[in-house]
C-alpha positions in Angstrom: -0.5 3.4 -30.2 0.1 5.9 -33.1 3.2 6.0 -35.3 6.3 7.8 -34.0 6.9 11.3 -35.4 10.0 9.9 -37.2 7.8 7.3 -39.0 5.2 9.9 -39.9 7.8 12.3 -41.4 9.5 9.5 -43.3 6.3 7.8 -44.7 5.8 10.1 -47.7 9.5 9.9 -48.7 9.2 6.6 -50.6 6.6 7.7 -53.2 7.9 11.3 -53.3 11.5 10.2 -53.8 10.4 7.7 -56.5 8.6 10.5 -58.3 11.6 12.8 -58.1 13.8 10.0 -59.6 11.4 9.6 -62.5 11.2 13.3 -63.3 13.6 13.0 -66.2 11.5 10.3 -67.7 8.3 12.2 -67.6 7.2 14.8 -70.1 7.2 18.4 -68.9 4.0 20.3 -68.8 3.3 23.0 -71.3 1.6 26.1 -69.9 -0.1 28.5 -72.4 -0.9 31.9 -71.0 -1.1 35.5 -72.3 -0.6 34.4 -75.8 2.7 32.7 -75.1 3.8 29.2 -74.1 6.6 27.6 -72.0 7.4 24.2 -70.5 7.3 23.9 -66.6 9.1 21.4 -64.5 6.9 19.1 -62.3 9.4 19.1 -59.4 7.6 22.0 -57.5 4.3 20.2 -57.8 5.9 17.0 -56.4 7.3 19.0 -53.5 3.9 20.5 -52.8 2.4 17.0 -53.0 4.9 15.7 -50.5 4.2 18.4 -47.9 0.4 18.0 -48.3 0.8 14.3 -47.7 3.0 14.9 -44.6 0.4 17.2 -43.1 -2.4 14.8 -43.8 -0.5 11.9 -42.1 0.3 14.0 -39.1 -3.3 14.9 -38.6 -4.3 11.2 -39.1 -1.7 10.1 -36.5 -2.9 12.6 -34.0 -6.4 11.3 -34.3 -5.2 7.7 -33.9 -3.3 8.6 -30.8 -6.4 10.1 -29.2 -8.5 7.1 -30.2 -6.0 4.5 -28.9 -5.5 6.4 -25.7 -9.2 6.5 -25.0 -9.5 2.7 -25.6 -6.5 2.0 -23.4 -7.9 4.0 -20.6 -11.2 2.3 -20.8 -9.5 -1.1 -20.5 -7.5 -0.2 -17.4 -8.8 -0.8 -13.9 -9.9 2.3 -12.1 -6.9 2.2 -9.7 -4.5 2.3 -12.7 -5.9 5.5 -14.2 -3.7 7.8 -12.1 -1.2 10.6 -12.5 2.0 11.2 -10.4 1.5 12.9 -7.1 3.9 15.7 -6.4 5.8 16.3 -3.2 5.9 12.9 -1.6 9.4 12.9 -0.1 9.2 9.8 2.0 8.1 7.3 -0.6 10.8 4.7 -0.7 12.5 3.6 -3.9 10.9 0.4 -5.3 7.6 0.7 -3.5 4.4 1.9 -5.1 4.2 5.7 -4.7 0.9 7.6 -4.1 -0.6 9.0 -7.2 -3.2 11.7 -7.9 -6.4 11.1 -9.8 -8.2 13.9 -11.7 -11.4 13.1 -9.9 -9.8 14.2 -6.6 -9.3 17.8 -7.7 -11.2 20.2 -5.5 -11.8 17.9 -2.6 -11.3 19.3 0.8 -9.2 17.8 3.7 -12.1 16.2 5.6 -13.6 14.6 2.5 -10.2 13.1 1.5 -9.9 11.7 5.0 -13.4 10.2 4.8 -12.6 8.6 1.5 -9.4 7.2 2.8 -11.3 5.5 5.6 -13.6 3.9 3.0 -10.5 2.8 1.0 -9.2 1.1 4.1 -12.5 -0.7 4.6 -12.2 -1.9 1.0 -8.6 -3.1 1.8 -7.2 -0.7 -0.8 -4.2 0.5 1.2 -2.5 2.2 -1.7 -5.6 4.3 -2.4 -5.9 5.2 1.3 -2.2 6.3 1.3 -2.8 8.4 -1.8 -5.8 10.1 -0.2 -4.2 10.8 3.1 -1.1 12.3 1.4 -3.4 14.7 -0.4 -5.2 15.5 2.8 -1.8 16.0 4.5 -0.7 18.4 1.8 -3.8 20.5 2.4 -3.3 20.6 6.2 0.2 19.6 7.1 -0.4 20.4 10.8 -3.4 18.1 11.3 -2.2 15.7 14.0 -4.9 13.0 13.4 -4.1 12.9 9.6 -0.4 12.5 10.3 -1.2 9.7 12.7 -3.4 7.9 10.1 -0.9 8.5 7.3 1.9 6.9 9.4 -0.4 4.0 10.3 -1.3 3.3 6.6 2.3 3.5 5.6 3.1 0.9 8.2 0.2 -1.3 7.0 1.4 -1.1 3.4 4.9 -2.2 4.5 3.4 -5.1 6.4 1.3 -6.2 3.5 4.2 -6.2 1.1 6.5 -8.0 3.5 3.9 -10.6 4.4 3.0 -11.4 0.8 6.7 -11.4 -0.2 7.1 -14.2 2.4 4.0 -16.1 1.4 2.0 -15.1 4.4 -1.8 -15.1 4.9 -2.3 -11.6 3.4 -1.9 -13.2 0.0 -5.7 -13.6 0.2 -6.2 -9.8 0.1 -3.1 -8.3 -1.6 -0.8 -8.7 -4.6 2.6 -7.1 -4.8 3.3 -4.9 -7.8 6.7 -4.6 -9.6 9.2 -3.2 -7.2 7.2 -4.0 -4.1 9.8 -6.3 -2.5 10.7 -7.3 1.0 13.4 -4.6 0.9 10.9 -2.0 -0.1 8.6 -3.2 2.7 11.4 -2.8 5.3 11.9 0.8 4.1 8.2 1.5 4.5 8.1 0.1 8.0 11.3 1.8 9.0 9.9 5.1 7.7 6.7 4.5 9.6 8.6 3.8 12.8 10.6 7.0 12.4 7.3 8.9 11.8 5.7 7.5 14.9 8.7 8.5 17.0 8.5 12.0 15.6 4.8 12.1 16.5 5.5 11.0 20.0 8.3 13.5 20.3 6.0 16.3 19.1 3.1 15.4 21.2 4.3 13.3 24.2 0.9 13.5 25.9 -0.9 11.9 22.9 -2.0 8.4 23.8 -2.8 7.6 20.1 0.8 8.4 19.1 2.0 6.0 21.8 -0.3 3.2 20.6 0.8 3.8 17.0 4.4 3.6 18.1 3.7 0.2 19.7 2.2 -1.0 16.4 5.1 0.3 14.3 7.6 -1.3 16.7 5.8 -4.6 16.4 6.0 -4.4 12.6 9.7 -3.5 12.9 10.2 -6.7 14.9 8.6 -8.6 12.0 11.1 -7.2 9.4 14.1 -7.2 11.7 16.6 -10.0 10.9 18.7 -9.9 14.1 17.3 -11.7 17.1 19.1 -9.4 19.6 17.5 -6.4 18.0 14.1 -8.1 18.0 14.4 -8.5 21.8 15.3 -4.8 22.3 12.3 -3.8 20.2 10.0 -6.1 22.1 10.8 -4.3 25.3 10.3 -0.9 23.7 6.9 -2.1 22.3 5.7 -3.0 25.8 6.8 0.3 27.2 5.0 2.2 24.4 1.8 0.4 25.0 2.0 0.9 28.8 2.6 4.6 28.3 -0.5 4.8 26.1 -2.6 3.1 28.8 -1.2 5.5 31.4 -2.1 8.5 29.3 -5.6 7.2 28.6 -6.9 4.0 30.2 -9.9 4.0 27.9 -7.9 3.6 24.7 -9.0 0.1 23.7 -6.2 -0.2 21.1 -3.6 0.4 23.7 -5.0 -2.5 25.8 -5.2 -4.6 22.5 -1.5 -3.9 21.8 -0.7 -5.1 25.3 -2.7 -8.3 24.8 -0.9 -8.8 21.5 2.4 -8.3 23.1 1.7 -10.8 25.9 0.4 -13.4 23.4 3.6 -13.1 21.3 6.0 -13.1 24.2 4.3 -16.1 25.8 4.6 -18.0 22.4 8.3 -17.2 22.0 10.4 -20.2 20.9 12.9 -21.5 23.5 15.9 -20.0 21.8 14.5 -16.5 22.0 13.4 -16.9 25.6 17.0 -17.8 26.4 18.2 -14.8 24.5 15.8 -12.5 26.4 17.2 -13.8 29.7 20.7 -13.3 28.4 20.1 -9.7 27.3 18.0 -8.5 30.3 19.0 -11.0 33.0 15.4 -12.0 33.3 12.6 -13.0 31.0 10.1 -10.5 29.6 6.9 -11.1 31.7 4.5 -12.1 28.9 1.8 -14.6 29.6 -1.4 -15.8 28.0 -3.3 -15.1 31.3 -2.3 -11.4 31.0 -3.3 -11.5 27.4 -6.8 -12.6 28.4 -7.1 -9.8 30.9 -5.9 -7.1 28.5 -8.2 -8.4 25.7 -11.2 -8.4 27.9 -10.5 -4.8 28.9 -10.2 -3.9 25.2 -13.5 -5.7 24.4 -15.3 -3.9 27.3 -14.2 -0.5 25.9 -14.9 -1.4 22.3 -16.9 -4.6 21.7 -17.4 -3.8 18.0 -13.7 -3.9 17.2 -13.2 -7.5 16.0 -9.4 -7.5 16.6 -10.0 -7.2 20.4 -12.1 -10.4 20.4 -9.7 -12.3 18.1 -6.8 -11.5 20.4 -8.8 -13.0 23.2 -9.3 -16.1 21.1 -5.6 -16.3 20.5 -4.9 -16.1 24.2 -7.5 -18.9 24.9 -5.8 -20.9 22.1 -2.4 -20.5 23.8 -3.9 -21.7 27.1 -5.4 -24.7 25.3 -9.0 -23.6 25.9 -10.2 -24.3 22.4 -13.9 -24.3 23.4 -13.7 -20.7 24.6 -11.5 -19.7 21.7 -14.0 -21.0 19.2 -16.9 -19.3 21.0 -15.1 -16.0 20.8 -14.0 -16.5 17.2 -17.6 -17.1 16.2 -18.6 -13.8 17.6 -16.5 -11.9 15.1 -17.8 -13.4 11.9 -20.5 -10.7 11.5 -18.4 -7.8 12.7 -17.2 -5.1 10.2 -13.7 -5.3 8.7 -12.2 -1.8 9.1 -8.8 -2.3 7.6 -6.2 -4.9 6.6 -5.4 -5.6 10.3 -9.0 -6.6 11.1 -9.1 -8.5 7.8 -6.1 -10.6 8.9 -7.6 -11.1 12.3 -10.9 -12.2 10.9 -9.0 -14.7 8.7 -7.2 -16.0 11.8 -10.6 -16.7 13.4 -11.9 -18.4 10.3 -8.8 -20.5 9.9 -8.8 -21.6 13.6 -12.5 -22.5 13.5 -11.8 -24.7 10.5 -8.9 -26.4 12.2 -11.0 -27.0 15.3 -13.8 -28.5 13.3 -11.4 -30.8 11.4 -9.6 -31.8 14.6 -6.4 -30.3 13.4 -3.8 -28.5 15.6 -4.8 -24.8 16.0 -2.0 -22.6 14.6 -2.9 -19.0 15.0 0.2 -18.6 17.2 2.4 -20.7 15.0 3.8 -17.7 13.1 4.0 -14.7 15.4 6.2 -11.7 14.4 9.3 -13.5 15.7 9.1 -16.3 13.2 10.5 -14.3 10.3 14.2 -13.6 10.1 
């Protein structure tokens, strides 16, 4: 970088001050003009020389700053060349905040949303969040954009939390400074509040109910109190069931139910006891119901790989590893749409590897309940 303004101003002082100190030792100049003559002090000339030097150094420093800035920008990765985004009230302290890029100026709402979908496929959740915030600023009332923005916020919180705890998403994501488990919890909590608001504003929207189920599931992950986890589990089931009742063709609602049944069926004994203590009975989750819900989701959307991996998880829970492997192999060529499908594809790959090595299959070894 260039010199500070203080250094630039001070730089000419050494030679100039030295010159002033030597004035008494130097001969004065004689000026002959108009037939007369007189001696003139060199002090004014030294002062003029100082200010000319100062101006030259300032111009040189400005040029150096521009040159260094250009070189620094060229060395930075594209995602680092950003400028602060204004009006983002819900960005939590410590987490990466969305930022504006000059290249986005002039883009319309729909194009920003399209670019955010591409960023999600590239697993660049921060970029997707940035783009969706810009789209939301252009059209604050667009319900679908609000849904997706809430979902991406929840995804980012999940990524930070998972990586902070050494989870499988370390393959796809690195935390930045300030992206801690505490910041992740704030993001997930904010996403859950946003999902509740969306449901409240549009109680007949099945996508909002499905999103609520997702956000509740992530809240179970970051929650540290088992009793609270149990209450959230019941609420997650209710949200997914409400989504199915509003639209029985919502494959993601059926997927969320399958996910819920798989995780409830794999609860450790201590939590099953707590569930019975809280509700007087156990939550009715089973691998068999997970198979049914997964198959319904697959029939509605066979190209969504998470539906098939959830079926494989259910088969794994039932001990039917042959069927699980067959289903897992079907997802290897399917498109990854976001970080959730990236995680699920990795589950399939990991379980296939364990089966081929004759190792215990562990896709259910760390469900949401395992943390905290």
